[in-house]
Phi, psi and omega in degrees: 000129181291147178276177185298321179298318179296318179296319180294321177295319178297317180296318179295318178297318179296318179298318178296317179296321180294320179297318178296319180296317179299318179294322181291334179297332181284350179262348180269127181256143173233162178229125174261149181221156176212159178063037180065030178093004178293331177234128176231148178232127174261135180214165174272163178295345176275350176102004179280126181282130182258329182184161178231135177236132180242134175293136182304334180295343181274352186273060179234126184304329181292337182259017184305314183297317178297319179298316178300316179297320180293323178296315178299316180298319180293320176299314180296321177297317179296321180296316178299315180294320179297317179297318181297313180295318180299315179296319179297318180294319180292325177294325176299320182293326185263359179299133178087354178283144181281066180260144178296151179304136179082356180289130179245131177277155178303139179088000181255000000 
């Protein structure tokens, strides 16, 4: 059974690893899409939006409402993908750690 010093060292190491993992999430890109790819949103796995691309066919004032809906849908798609990638990366970081079943680390 590990002593308190060993547990504290493990916790500090885990905290350092978690900080590195969080930083690496900002380097992983995902792309959300809507309208069959007419609207795309690029974001990081941390959720930072990098860009929005609109198909030129959507740039018609009469279709403004549809375009707005597609942009929202693409953002939401990118967010779901960012969350999925982020969770997978964090699980890689915690694989093999002696954590109790169901234990969630902050940020996961």
